[in-house]
C-alpha positions as CSV (number, residue, x, y, z in Angstrom):
1,M,73.7,146.0,91.0
2,Y,70.7,147.0,88.9
3,K,69.5,144.6,86.1
4,I,68.3,146.1,82.8
5,Q,66.5,144.1,80.2
6,T,66.4,145.3,76.6
7,L,63.4,144.1,74.5
8,N,64.7,145.6,71.3
9,S,68.1,146.5,69.9
10,I,69.0,149.7,71.7
11,D,71.6,152.1,70.4
12,P,74.9,151.2,72.1
13,Q,75.8,154.9,72.7
14,G,72.8,155.1,75.0
15,L,73.5,151.9,76.8
16,Q,77.1,153.1,77.5
17,N,75.5,155.6,79.9
18,F,74.9,152.7,82.3
19,P,78.1,152.3,84.5
20,E,79.3,148.7,84.0
21,I,80.2,148.4,87.6
22,D,76.6,149.0,88.8
23,Y,74.5,147.6,85.9
24,E,73.9,144.3,84.2
25,I,72.4,144.7,80.7
26,G,71.0,142.1,78.3
27,D,68.0,140.8,76.4
28,N,67.7,137.7,78.5
29,I,68.0,139.3,81.9
30,E,65.9,137.6,84.6
31,N,64.1,139.6,87.3
32,P,65.0,143.0,85.8
33,D,64.8,146.2,87.7
34,A,64.0,148.1,84.5
35,I,63.1,147.4,80.8
36,I,64.2,149.5,77.9
37,L,62.4,149.0,74.6
38,R,61.4,150.5,71.3
39,S,58.5,148.9,69.4
40,Y,58.3,145.5,71.3
41,K,54.6,144.8,72.2
42,M,54.5,144.2,76.0
43,H,50.7,143.7,76.4
44,D,50.9,139.9,76.6
45,M,54.1,139.9,78.6
46,E,54.1,138.8,82.2
47,L,55.6,141.7,84.2
48,P,58.2,140.4,86.7
49,S,57.7,141.4,90.3
50,S,61.1,142.9,90.4
51,L,60.2,145.5,87.7
52,L,60.4,149.1,88.8
53,A,60.5,151.0,85.5
54,V,59.9,150.7,81.8
55,A,61.5,153.2,79.4
56,R,60.4,153.6,75.7
57,A,63.2,154.9,73.5
58,G,60.7,157.0,71.6
59,A,57.6,159.0,72.2
60,G,54.7,156.5,71.5
61,V,53.8,154.1,74.3
62,N,50.9,152.2,72.7
63,N,52.9,149.0,72.9
64,I,53.2,149.2,76.7
65,P,50.4,148.2,79.2
66,I,50.2,151.5,81.0
67,E,47.3,150.7,83.3
68,K,48.8,147.4,84.3
69,C,52.2,149.0,85.0
70,T,50.5,151.7,87.1
71,E,48.7,149.2,89.2
72,K,52.0,147.5,90.0
73,G,53.8,150.7,90.8
74,I,55.9,150.5,87.7
75,V,56.9,153.9,86.3
76,V,56.7,154.2,82.5
77,F,59.0,156.7,80.7
78,N,59.1,157.9,77.2
79,T,61.6,160.3,75.4
80,P,59.6,163.2,74.1
81,G,61.6,165.5,71.8
82,A,64.6,163.1,71.4
83,N,63.6,162.2,67.9
84,A,61.8,165.4,67.1
85,N,64.3,166.7,64.5
86,G,64.2,163.5,62.5
87,V,60.4,163.5,62.4
88,K,60.4,167.2,61.5
89,E,62.7,166.7,58.6
90,L,60.4,163.9,57.2
91,V,57.3,166.1,57.6
92,I,59.0,168.8,55.5
93,A,59.8,166.1,52.9
94,G,56.2,165.0,53.1
95,L,55.1,168.6,52.3
96,L,57.3,168.6,49.2
97,L,56.2,165.1,48.1
98,S,52.5,166.1,48.4
99,S,53.1,169.3,46.3
100,R,55.2,167.9,43.5
101,D,54.5,164.4,42.3
102,I,58.0,163.4,43.0
103,A,57.1,159.8,44.0
104,G,55.1,159.2,40.8
105,S,57.8,160.8,38.6
106,L,60.5,158.5,40.0
107,V,58.5,155.4,39.2
108,W,57.7,156.7,35.7
109,A,61.4,157.6,35.0
110,K,62.4,154.0,35.6
111,T,60.0,153.0,32.7
112,L,62.3,154.7,30.3
113,I,65.1,152.2,30.9
114,G,66.1,150.7,27.5
115,K,65.0,153.8,25.5
116,G,68.6,154.8,24.9
117,D,69.1,158.1,23.2
118,E,65.4,158.8,23.3
119,V,65.4,159.2,27.0
120,P,66.1,163.0,27.1
121,A,63.3,163.8,24.7
122,L,60.9,161.4,26.4
123,V,61.7,163.1,29.7
124,E,60.8,166.5,28.3
125,K,57.6,165.2,26.7
126,G,56.4,163.4,29.8
127,K,57.3,165.7,32.6
128,G,54.1,167.7,32.3
129,Q,52.0,165.0,33.9
130,F,54.0,165.5,37.2
131,S,53.6,169.2,37.5
132,G,52.7,170.5,41.0
133,Q,52.7,173.6,43.1
134,E,55.3,175.4,45.4
135,I,54.8,175.5,49.1
136,K,56.1,179.1,49.4
137,G,53.2,181.4,50.2
138,K,50.8,178.5,51.0
139,T,49.2,178.0,54.4
140,L,50.2,175.1,56.7
141,G,48.0,174.2,59.6
142,V,49.9,172.5,62.4
143,I,47.7,170.6,64.8
144,G,49.7,169.8,68.0
145,L,52.5,172.1,69.1
146,G,54.6,169.8,71.1
147,A,58.3,169.1,70.5
148,I,57.8,168.0,66.8
149,G,54.9,170.4,66.0
150,V,56.9,173.4,67.0
151,L,59.9,172.4,64.9
152,V,57.7,171.7,61.9
153,A,55.9,175.1,62.3
154,N,59.2,177.0,62.6
155,A,60.8,175.2,59.7
156,A,57.7,175.7,57.4
157,Q,57.6,179.4,58.3
158,A,61.3,179.7,57.4
159,L,60.5,178.2,54.0
160,G,58.1,181.0,53.3
161,M,54.8,179.4,54.4
162,K,52.1,181.0,56.4
163,V,51.7,178.8,59.5
164,L,48.7,178.4,61.7
165,G,49.2,176.4,64.9
166,Y,46.6,174.9,67.2
167,D,47.2,173.2,70.5
168,P,44.9,173.9,73.6
169,Y,47.4,172.1,75.8
170,M,50.6,173.7,74.6
171,S,53.2,174.0,77.4
172,V,55.0,177.2,78.3
173,K,58.3,175.5,77.3
174,Q,57.0,174.9,73.8
175,A,55.4,178.3,73.5
176,L,58.8,179.9,74.1
177,R,60.3,177.9,71.3
178,L,57.6,178.7,68.8
179,S,58.4,181.4,66.2
180,R,56.6,184.7,66.8
181,N,55.6,184.5,63.1
182,V,53.5,181.4,63.6
183,Q,49.9,182.4,64.2
184,W,48.4,180.5,67.2
185,T,44.7,179.8,66.8
186,Q,42.2,179.3,69.6
187,G,39.9,177.1,67.5
188,V,40.7,174.4,65.0
189,E,37.8,175.3,62.7
190,G,39.5,178.4,61.3
191,L,42.7,176.4,60.8
192,F,40.8,173.9,58.7
193,A,39.2,176.5,56.6
194,E,42.4,178.4,55.8
195,S,45.0,175.7,55.4
196,D,46.3,174.4,52.1
197,Y,48.2,171.7,54.0
198,I,47.4,170.2,57.4
199,T,49.9,168.2,59.5
200,L,48.9,166.1,62.5
201,N,51.3,166.1,65.5
202,I,49.1,164.8,68.3
203,P,49.1,161.5,70.3
204,L,46.7,158.7,69.6
205,L,44.3,158.6,72.5
206,P,40.7,157.3,72.9
207,E,39.5,160.9,72.3
208,T,41.7,161.5,69.3
209,K,41.0,158.2,67.5
210,G,39.5,159.1,64.1
211,Y,40.3,162.8,64.7
212,I,40.2,163.5,61.0
213,N,36.8,162.5,59.8
214,K,34.1,163.6,57.4
215,D,32.9,166.4,59.6
216,K,36.3,167.9,59.9
217,I,37.2,167.3,56.2
218,A,34.0,169.2,55.3
219,L,35.5,172.3,57.0
220,M,38.7,172.1,54.9
221,K,39.6,173.7,51.6
222,D,39.0,171.8,48.4
223,G,42.3,170.2,47.4
224,V,43.8,170.2,50.9
225,R,46.8,168.0,51.5
226,I,46.9,166.1,54.8
227,L,50.1,164.8,56.4
228,N,50.1,162.3,59.2
229,F,53.4,161.5,60.8
230,A,51.9,161.0,64.3
231,R,49.7,157.8,64.4
232,G,47.6,156.0,61.8
233,G,44.5,155.8,64.0
234,L,44.1,159.5,64.0
235,V,42.5,159.4,60.5
236,N,39.2,157.7,59.7
237,N,40.2,155.7,56.6
238,D,36.6,155.4,55.2
239,D,36.0,159.1,55.4
240,L,39.4,159.9,54.0
241,N,38.9,157.5,51.0
242,E,35.7,159.2,50.1
243,A,37.4,162.6,50.2
244,L,40.3,161.4,48.1
245,E,37.9,159.9,45.5
246,S,36.0,163.2,45.3
247,G,39.1,165.4,45.2
248,K,38.2,167.2,48.3
249,V,41.6,165.9,49.7
250,A,44.2,166.1,47.0
251,C,46.9,164.0,48.7
252,Y,47.4,162.1,51.9
253,V,50.9,161.5,53.2
254,T,51.2,159.0,56.1
255,D,54.1,157.4,57.9
256,F,51.7,154.8,59.3
257,P,50.1,153.0,56.3
258,D,47.7,150.1,56.6
259,E,46.4,147.9,53.8
260,Q,43.3,150.1,53.3
261,A,45.5,153.2,53.0
262,L,47.8,151.5,50.6
263,K,44.9,150.8,48.2
264,M,43.6,154.4,48.2
265,K,44.5,156.8,45.3
266,N,46.7,159.8,45.9
267,V,48.2,158.3,49.1
268,I,52.0,158.6,49.7
269,A,52.7,155.8,52.1
270,I,56.0,155.9,54.0
271,P,57.0,152.9,56.1
272,H,57.3,154.5,59.5
273,L,60.6,156.3,58.8
274,G,59.9,159.4,61.0
275,A,62.5,158.6,63.7
276,S,64.6,156.2,61.6
277,T,67.8,158.2,61.7
278,A,71.0,157.3,63.5
279,E,70.8,160.5,65.4
280,S,67.2,159.9,66.6
281,E,67.9,156.4,67.8
282,T,71.0,157.6,69.7
283,N,69.2,160.6,71.3
284,C,66.2,158.4,72.3
285,A,68.5,155.8,73.8
286,I,70.5,158.3,75.8
287,M,67.4,160.0,77.2
288,A,65.8,156.7,78.1
289,V,68.9,155.4,79.9
290,D,69.4,158.7,81.8
291,Q,65.8,158.8,83.0
292,V,66.0,155.1,84.1
293,R,69.3,155.8,86.0
294,E,67.8,158.9,87.7
295,Y,64.8,156.9,88.9
296,L,66.7,153.8,90.0
297,E,69.4,155.7,91.7
298,N,67.6,158.8,93.1
299,G,63.9,158.1,92.7
300,N,63.4,161.2,90.5
301,I,60.7,160.9,87.9
302,I,61.3,162.7,84.6
303,N,59.1,162.3,81.5
304,S,56.8,159.6,82.9
305,V,53.5,158.9,81.1
306,N,51.8,157.4,84.1
307,F,53.3,159.0,87.2
308,P,53.8,162.7,88.3
309,Q,56.9,164.5,87.4
310,A,59.0,164.7,90.6
311,E,62.5,165.8,91.1
312,M,64.4,166.8,94.2
313,D,68.1,167.2,94.9
314,R,69.4,164.7,97.5
315,N,70.8,165.8,100.9
316,G,73.2,163.0,101.6
317,G,70.9,160.8,103.7
318,A,68.6,158.0,102.8
319,R,65.6,158.7,100.5
320,I,62.1,157.2,100.6
321,L,59.9,157.1,97.5
322,I,56.2,156.5,98.1
323,A,53.4,156.2,95.6
324,N,49.9,156.4,96.8
325,K,46.3,157.1,95.8
326,N,45.8,160.8,95.5
327,V,43.4,161.1,98.5
328,P,43.4,163.4,101.6
329,N,45.4,162.6,104.8
330,M,48.1,160.6,103.1
331,V,51.0,162.9,103.9
332,R,50.0,163.1,107.6
333,Q,49.8,159.3,107.9
334,I,53.2,158.9,106.2
335,S,54.8,161.5,108.5
336,A,53.2,159.8,111.5
337,V,54.9,156.5,110.7
338,L,58.3,158.1,110.3
339,A,57.8,160.1,113.5
340,N,57.0,156.9,115.4
341,E,60.2,155.3,114.1
342,Q,62.2,158.4,115.3
343,V,63.0,159.2,111.7
344,N,63.6,163.0,111.0
345,I,62.5,164.3,107.7
346,S,65.0,166.8,106.2
347,N,63.2,167.5,102.9
348,M,60.0,166.4,101.3
349,L,58.4,166.7,97.9
350,N,54.7,165.8,97.1
351,R,53.4,165.8,93.6
352,N,50.2,164.4,92.1
353,R,48.8,163.5,88.7
354,D,45.1,162.5,88.4
355,E,44.6,159.6,90.9
356,I,48.3,159.1,91.8
357,A,50.5,161.0,94.2
358,I,54.3,160.7,94.7
359,N,56.2,161.6,97.8
360,I,60.0,161.9,97.8
361,I,61.3,162.1,101.3
362,D,64.9,162.7,102.4
363,V,65.8,161.8,106.0
364,D,68.8,162.7,108.2
365,T,70.0,159.1,108.6
366,K,72.0,157.3,106.0
367,T,70.3,153.9,106.6
368,L,66.7,152.9,107.5
369,D,65.4,149.8,109.2
370,S,63.6,147.5,106.6
371,S,60.6,147.3,108.8
372,I,59.8,151.0,107.9
373,K,59.0,149.9,104.4
374,E,56.4,147.4,105.7
375,K,54.8,149.9,108.0
376,L,54.5,152.5,105.1
377,M,53.1,149.8,102.8
378,A,50.5,149.0,105.5
379,I,48.9,152.5,105.0
380,D,45.7,152.2,103.1
381,G,46.2,153.7,99.7
382,V,50.0,153.3,99.5
383,F,50.9,150.9,96.7
384,M,54.7,151.4,96.2
385,V,57.5,152.1,98.6
386,R,61.2,152.2,97.8
387,I,64.0,153.0,100.2
388,L,67.2,154.3,98.5
389,P,70.4,154.3,100.5
390,S,72.6,157.4,100.7
């Protein structure tokens, strides 16, 4: 039986995908085989020696100690695209909020309480202070064309906007989903210069921290509106504040406000609602559970953030999963150990990612002697071995 620990409340529809007969699930599970979480911060958590996998029911993994997990051979999964529609819809709402001072007008309308029959006339008199512009015919620059960025680009184009997209790492899968009416740009400078609105849809990495700064803002149109539904750290707050004060940036909409952003003028601060829909939470939970099951039961790795993608159909025999440093001569050494043990390989898959390689090996026999795991672990560079029965 596999043990699954939940560190946050996980949608029950997702957890139902774990068969009760084979899985024990709870928030106080000891020695878990896998952990499923959402926003729980794991960095100060002692990782149990039993742990094989961590799955984030969402896209961001900043709350998970990735390097520590990798060193221990723990595969970390996320669920890219599962909450994409929920975020996309909020980005579109952000476009409208930044164009028409809807947020300010709602607050002002409440001040008319108690005015009785005067309210209609006061509404007509005061509405002019909240006039704005339409998004139709304006240009939206989409930085990052992953699952969310593609949906945003397509939706904005359908609303009559001219859409420019930039992503030097766009996958073929996402490229096929992108509307042919979206103009893909090779350089971000032209996107900054042409866009009336700019939306960020990129991960927060060391190289993207403070991505929007004074140098990039200087390339933008006067009165540009910036939307950030990705991560707060992507924007340099000091540089943004200066641009908001001068009017260079007309409005900043963020789903990741901090105290500094809350104090700035012309900031629409949304309390991280991007994926806060019932549908998103269900989709993320289902994807996380399915990926954990596939890894625990079959050794297949789908949507990992620290290990190579590796999937292979099973042949009916036992399966060996080996993680090792991505250095020469590893496959030969692994094969030699199995040959010495009279184990015949029926199928094998080798995949690598940066400094890590994964080998999925199916053998003819249905069971393997436990000593084989010890001999494989003894190979210099091997740091994880799992033997899965047929």
